[in-house]
Biopython code that builds the backbone (N, CA, C, O; Angstrom):
import numpy as np
from Bio.PDB.StructureBuilder import StructureBuilder

atoms = [
    (1, "TYR", "N", (-5.865, -9.850, -1.150)),
    (1, "TYR", "CA", (-5.275, -8.556, -0.880)),
    (1, "TYR", "C", (-6.289, -7.612, -0.263)),
    (1, "TYR", "O", (-7.498, -7.775, -0.432)),
    (2, "TYR", "N", (-5.778, -6.618, 0.458)),
    (2, "TYR", "CA", (-6.634, -5.615, 1.071)),
    (2, "TYR", "C", (-7.088, -4.605, 0.017)),
    (2, "TYR", "O", (-6.421, -4.438, -1.005)),
    (3, "PHE", "N", (-8.202, -3.938, 0.251)),
    (3, "PHE", "CA", (-8.713, -2.922, -0.664)),
    (3, "PHE", "C", (-8.392, -1.516, -0.182)),
    (3, "PHE", "O", (-8.750, -0.538, -0.840)),
    (4, "GLU", "N", (-7.711, -1.402, 0.976)),
    (4, "GLU", "CA", (-7.265, -0.120, 1.507)),
    (4, "GLU", "C", (-5.778, -0.224, 1.831)),
    (4, "GLU", "O", (-5.252, -1.313, 2.061)),
    (5, "CYS", "N", (-5.117, 0.917, 1.845)),
    (5, "CYS", "CA", (-3.720, 0.992, 2.266)),
    (5, "CYS", "C", (-3.633, 0.621, 3.747)),
    (5, "CYS", "O", (-4.429, 1.107, 4.550)),
    (6, "VAL", "N", (-2.670, -0.236, 4.118)),
    (6, "VAL", "CA", (-2.557, -0.641, 5.519)),
    (6, "VAL", "C", (-1.995, 0.468, 6.404)),
    (6, "VAL", "O", (-2.065, 0.364, 7.628)),
    (7, "VAL", "N", (-1.437, 1.532, 5.810)),
    (7, "VAL", "CA", (-0.889, 2.648, 6.581)),
    (7, "VAL", "C", (-1.962, 3.693, 6.871)),
    (7, "VAL", "O", (-2.137, 4.097, 8.020)),
    (8, "CYS", "N", (-2.690, 4.139, 5.824)),
    (8, "CYS", "CA", (-3.631, 5.251, 5.993)),
    (8, "CYS", "C", (-5.102, 4.831, 5.917)),
    (8, "CYS", "O", (-5.986, 5.659, 6.137)),
    (9, "ASP", "N", (-5.377, 3.562, 5.608)),
    (9, "ASP", "CA", (-6.748, 3.022, 5.529)),
    (9, "ASP", "C", (-7.604, 3.644, 4.431)),
    (9, "ASP", "O", (-8.831, 3.589, 4.508)),
    (10, "LEU", "N", (-6.983, 4.236, 3.409)),
    (10, "LEU", "CA", (-7.728, 4.796, 2.289)),
    (10, "LEU", "C", (-7.516, 3.937, 1.050)),
    (10, "LEU", "O", (-6.479, 3.292, 0.895)),
    (11, "GLY", "N", (-8.507, 3.939, 0.177)),
    (11, "GLY", "CA", (-8.395, 3.214, -1.079)),
    (11, "GLY", "C", (-7.678, 4.057, -2.110)),
    (11, "GLY", "O", (-7.064, 5.074, -1.786)),
    (12, "GLY", "N", (-7.761, 3.627, -3.346)),
    (12, "GLY", "CA", (-7.145, 4.382, -4.427)),
    (12, "GLY", "C", (-6.174, 3.527, -5.201)),
    (12, "GLY", "O", (-6.369, 2.321, -5.351)),
    (13, "SER", "N", (-5.131, 4.159, -5.689)),
    (13, "SER", "CA", (-4.115, 3.480, -6.479)),
    (13, "SER", "C", (-3.124, 2.806, -5.531)),
    (13, "SER", "O", (-2.284, 3.473, -4.927)),
    (14, "LEU", "N", (-3.224, 1.486, -5.403)),
    (14, "LEU", "CA", (-2.457, 0.757, -4.401)),
    (14, "LEU", "C", (-1.453, -0.194, -5.034)),
    (14, "LEU", "O", (-1.666, -0.697, -6.137)),
    (15, "LEU", "N", (-0.364, -0.433, -4.327)),
    (15, "LEU", "CA", (0.623, -1.435, -4.706)),
    (15, "LEU", "C", (0.434, -2.655, -3.833)),
    (15, "LEU", "O", (0.217, -2.525, -2.628)),
    (16, "CYS", "N", (0.511, -3.834, -4.416)),
    (16, "CYS", "CA", (0.376, -5.079, -3.664)),
    (16, "CYS", "C", (1.764, -5.586, -3.284)),
    (16, "CYS", "O", (2.667, -5.644, -4.119)),
    (17, "CYS", "N", (1.918, -5.947, -2.036)),
    (17, "CYS", "CA", (3.166, -6.542, -1.564)),
    (17, "CYS", "C", (3.322, -7.924, -2.208)),
    (17, "CYS", "O", (2.351, -8.676, -2.296)),
    (18, "ASP", "N", (4.535, -8.262, -2.657)),
    (18, "ASP", "CA", (4.780, -9.561, -3.288)),
    (18, "ASP", "C", (4.873, -10.697, -2.282)),
    (18, "ASP", "O", (4.664, -11.854, -2.645)),
    (19, "SER", "N", (5.184, -10.392, -1.018)),
    (19, "SER", "CA", (5.412, -11.454, -0.045)),
    (19, "SER", "C", (4.340, -11.548, 1.039)),
    (19, "SER", "O", (4.436, -12.393, 1.928)),
    (20, "CYS", "N", (3.308, -10.680, 0.974)),
    (20, "CYS", "CA", (2.215, -10.735, 1.947)),
    (20, "CYS", "C", (0.963, -10.137, 1.310)),
    (20, "CYS", "O", (1.055, -9.593, 0.209)),
    (21, "PRO", "N", (-0.204, -10.212, 1.953)),
    (21, "PRO", "CA", (-1.437, -9.706, 1.329)),
    (21, "PRO", "C", (-1.683, -8.207, 1.525)),
    (21, "PRO", "O", (-2.778, -7.730, 1.228)),
    (22, "ARG", "N", (-0.704, -7.460, 2.011)),
    (22, "ARG", "CA", (-0.908, -6.034, 2.287)),
    (22, "ARG", "C", (-0.816, -5.190, 1.023)),
    (22, "ARG", "O", (-0.165, -5.567, 0.049)),
    (23, "THR", "N", (-1.486, -4.036, 1.062)),
    (23, "THR", "CA", (-1.424, -3.078, -0.040)),
    (23, "THR", "C", (-1.051, -1.704, 0.512)),
    (23, "THR", "O", (-1.387, -1.367, 1.647)),
    (24, "TYR", "N", (-0.349, -0.912, -0.309)),
    (24, "TYR", "CA", (0.176, 0.383, 0.117)),
    (24, "TYR", "C", (0.036, 1.403, -1.004)),
    (24, "TYR", "O", (0.017, 1.043, -2.181)),
    (25, "HIS", "N", (-0.063, 2.695, -0.627)),
    (25, "HIS", "CA", (0.124, 3.780, -1.587)),
    (25, "HIS", "C", (1.629, 4.000, -1.728)),
    (25, "HIS", "O", (2.386, 3.721, -0.798)),
    (26, "LEU", "N", (2.065, 4.499, -2.888)),
    (26, "LEU", "CA", (3.491, 4.802, -3.082)),
    (26, "LEU", "C", (4.022, 5.721, -1.990)),
    (26, "LEU", "O", (5.108, 5.493, -1.456)),
    (27, "GLN", "N", (3.248, 6.773, -1.652)),
    (27, "GLN", "CA", (3.723, 7.769, -0.685)),
    (27, "GLN", "C", (3.671, 7.274, 0.762)),
    (27, "GLN", "O", (4.274, 7.891, 1.640)),
    (28, "CYS", "N", (2.964, 6.173, 1.027)),
    (28, "CYS", "CA", (2.865, 5.649, 2.392)),
    (28, "CYS", "C", (3.974, 4.656, 2.719)),
    (28, "CYS", "O", (4.157, 4.298, 3.883)),
    (29, "LEU", "N", (4.717, 4.208, 1.708)),
    (29, "LEU", "CA", (5.819, 3.288, 1.964)),
    (29, "LEU", "C", (6.960, 4.026, 2.641)),
    (29, "LEU", "O", (7.151, 5.224, 2.429)),
    (30, "SER", "N", (7.716, 3.306, 3.455)),
    (30, "SER", "CA", (8.858, 3.900, 4.124)),
    (30, "SER", "C", (10.100, 3.070, 3.810)),
    (30, "SER", "O", (10.195, 1.931, 4.268)),
    (31, "PRO", "N", (11.045, 3.597, 3.051)),
    (31, "PRO", "CA", (11.071, 4.924, 2.432)),
    (31, "PRO", "C", (10.127, 4.985, 1.238)),
    (31, "PRO", "O", (9.857, 3.962, 0.609)),
    (32, "PRO", "N", (9.618, 6.188, 0.916)),
    (32, "PRO", "CA", (8.667, 6.329, -0.196)),
    (32, "PRO", "C", (9.283, 5.920, -1.531)),
    (32, "PRO", "O", (10.459, 6.182, -1.783)),
    (33, "LEU", "N", (8.496, 5.287, -2.374)),
    (33, "LEU", "CA", (8.928, 4.958, -3.733)),
    (33, "LEU", "C", (8.471, 6.046, -4.683)),
    (33, "LEU", "O", (7.538, 6.789, -4.379)),
    (34, "LYS", "N", (9.122, 6.142, -5.830)),
    (34, "LYS", "CA", (8.744, 7.152, -6.828)),
    (34, "LYS", "C", (8.186, 6.478, -8.057)),
    (34, "LYS", "O", (7.809, 7.154, -9.015)),
]
sb = StructureBuilder()
sb.init_structure("model")
sb.init_model(0)
sb.init_chain("A")
sb.init_seg("    ")
for serial, (resi, resn, name, xyz) in enumerate(atoms, 1):
    if name == "N":
        sb.init_residue(resn, " ", resi, " ")
    sb.init_atom(name, np.array(xyz, "f"), 0.0, 1.0, " ", f" {name:<3s}", serial, name[0])
structure = sb.get_structure()
């Protein structure tokens, strides 16, 4: 998995995609998750 969000390139509290090695912040997902 990546150590930065694939949208904004920043680290922090990330979610790992179940079907690929990408990681995201909640607010960077489209549509955003809560």
